[in-house]
N, C-alpha and C positions, 0 to 999 in steps of 0.2 A: 345765500338766499336766505337760509333761518333768521342770521343774525339782521343784517341789513331790513328785513319784513318786518320784524319784531322790534326793535328798534325806533326804522318810522314810522311804523304805525303808533306806536306809544308816544312819540313825538308830535307827529302831525296830526293824525287820526283820533288822537285822546284816550285810544283803548290801551288800560292799564296793563303792565306787564311788571307783576311784584317781585321782589328775588330772589324767592323758589322758584317762579317761572324764568327769570335768567339764569338760575342754574340748572335748570331744567332742558335750555336752548344749549348750554355749555354743553351738558352731559351727553346731548342727543348727537351734539358733533362730532366730541369724544367717541363715542362707540359706534358711531359711523365709520369714521376715521382709524378706528382699530381692524374695524372690519374689512375695510376697501384694502387696507396695507398686509392681512395675512390672506387676501383671499388669492387664488392662483392664478397665475397668467391666462391669459384667455390661449384656446387652443390655434395655430395660423389656421385662417380658410384665406385662400385665394381666389376663387373662384366661384360664379354662380352654381357651377355642378356640385362642389362640396359643400357650401351654403345647402343647397337643396335636399342634399345626401343627410345633411345635420335635420333639418325641420321634418323629414319626413321618417326619420326614427322613434319607433312606438313610442319610446319613454317620454318622446316631448310631446309626443303628439295626445299621451294621454295627459299629462302636463293642461298643456293648453285646453284641452275638454274640458278640464278642472276646471280652471280660469274663465274658461265662456261663461260654464252653468254657475260658478261664483256667480259672475259680472251681471249674467241675466236674471237672478235670484234677486242682485241687489236692486238693480233697477226696477226691475216690472212688481216684485213684491213689498221688500224692504222701504225701498225709497218715497213712495206716496206715504207709507204710514211713519216712518221715523226717521225720514231725512232733515224732518223741520228741526226735531229736538236731537238727534245723536248727531254729533259730530263725526264719527269715525262710516258713517253710511257713505256717504258721497266722497270721501277722503277714500276709502276701499276701492270707490270704484274707479276712482282717478289709478291709483296707483296700481290694480288687477289690468286695468286698460295699459297700463306703461310699458307693463313687461313685450306687450306685442310692439311697441312704437319703439322702444329700444332694440326688440330681435328687427323690425326692418329697417332702422337706423344701421344695424350696422352689415347689412344684405345690399342696401342702398350703396353702402362707400367703398364697401368690394365690387358693385357694379360702375360706379363712377371712377373708379382709379382702373375697370377695365376697359370702360371707354374712351379715356385719355391714352389705355396704351392699342386703340385701334380693332378693339376687340366685337363681335357683335353682341352689344348687351341686350339695345334694343330691342331686337327681336326671340330675344329671350322672354319668355312667358313667366318667370318668378320676379323680375324687375317691375312690371306694372302689378303684379299680388303684392310686392312688397309698398308698391307707391299707394295702391287703392286702401293698403291697410292702415300705413301711416297716417293718411290724410283721416279715414273713420277716426282712430285712436287719439289722434292730435285734438280733433273737433270733439271726441265724448269728454276729453279729459278736460279741454276746455268749458266745455259747458258744464261740467259739474262741481269743476274747482270755483267757477263764478258762483253757483248758488251758495256753495260754500263762504265762499265770503262773504254774500248778499247777507246770511246770517248770523254768523260765527267772528267770534274778534278773529281779526287776522294775525296777531302774536300766537294765535292757539293754532289756527287753520296749517302753516308752512311749517312750524315743526313737526305737524304731526304727520302732515303729507311727506315731509324730506325723510321723515324715517320709513315710514310705509313702502316710501317709491322705493328708496336703496334696499331695504328687504328683499321685496320682490325683484329687482333684477337681478341682484346677486344670486338668488337661487333658479331666479332663471338663465343666468349666464352658467351656472354649475349644472344644469340639466342638461340644455344644449349643446355644450361643450365638454361635458364629461369629467370639468376639471378637479368632482371632489376626488376621483382616482392617483392624482398627484400633491395631494395635501398632506403635510405631516401632520404628525401632534403638536408641536405649536402651533401652526395655522390654525388648526382644529379647536384648541384652545383657545386663542386669540378670536377670534370668529365666534365664540360662545360668550367668552366674556366682552367681549364687541356688542353684539345681541340684546344680554341683559344690563348694559349699560344704556343702551337707547331704551328699555324697557321704563329703568329706574328714570332717565330722565321725562318723558312721555307722563311719566307717573305724577312726576313733580310740576310739569309745566301745567297739569289739567285739574290734578285732584288738589289746588288748592289757588286754580285762577281768582278766588273770591277775594280771596283775604288779602288784605291790605298791611303787609307784610314790604318793612323798605329797614336800609341800611341804618337810619336814624332811629326808630322804634322799636326791633329787634332785641336790644338792650328792657324796656319796658314789655315787653309782651314776654320775654322767656323770666324776666322777675315775678310779675305778674298770674303766670302761668295759666292766663285767662287765652281762649281764645280772641285769636287776633278781629279787628273788626272787620264784615265783608265788607265791600264793594262793588257795584255791578256798574256795567258799562250801560247807553241806548239800547243796542243790540237783546241781551238779555232783559232787561227793565222790557223792551214791546213783544219780546217772547212770552214770556211770561204772563202779561197782560191776556196777552192774543191767547192764548191754552188754560186761563183759570176760568174756575166752573162762575155762572151766573151769579150772583149775589141777590139775595132773598132781598122783594122790593123794598122792605122795613129797613133794610141796613143800603142806602145806596153808597156807592163808592166815587170816589173823583179822582182822577189819572192826572199828574201832573207830569209835562212831559218839557224840561230844562237843559 
């Protein structure tokens, strides 16, 4: 998803993805893969009653309450003020809500297995709670992901969203199923190294996104010792124009879109 969206947006939508952006995409994927490889296996949960007992544990309830508080803070306070200028606001909302959608999918998977095994899963209240949670979380994710795509570069949105979503989901799984108890030292080191690799990838992708750096002009940039030329796509130009202060009357400005 990350590679395809970044490459296709570069070729089909005309959005720029420089050499460091491509390297950032690769590092994000490598870091996420390392985290998944060293993450412990899920604890076996086969019935809705077992899933309900996991969801009712104090540790997960406290974690879910924190996620909801963060989500409400982002939606009602930070998003109206900084959502148009900070790419992390909308994507953090999508990622935090993703913790509930993944947990709901896990429970519904157990319910579907029970349904085909002729168990009375439709009479279990948890089934319908999970359905409502899944619909609400997916709707919220689609809404804010579309808002982010309308404003920011697609090649930036998907890698950052992928990294945040993967990190939140792994954290949720560890807390819900207490997987950290079975983790070895090697798995802990691998998870931490993978996380820092993700951070490095996102930094390269976001910090140098406006620089015109490619394999063709890389030797010239290194030899000259000067900063690479800055290029901006149409979305960035329009956002800057919209957020710019009003010019003095004696110095009119003309903006050209081409």
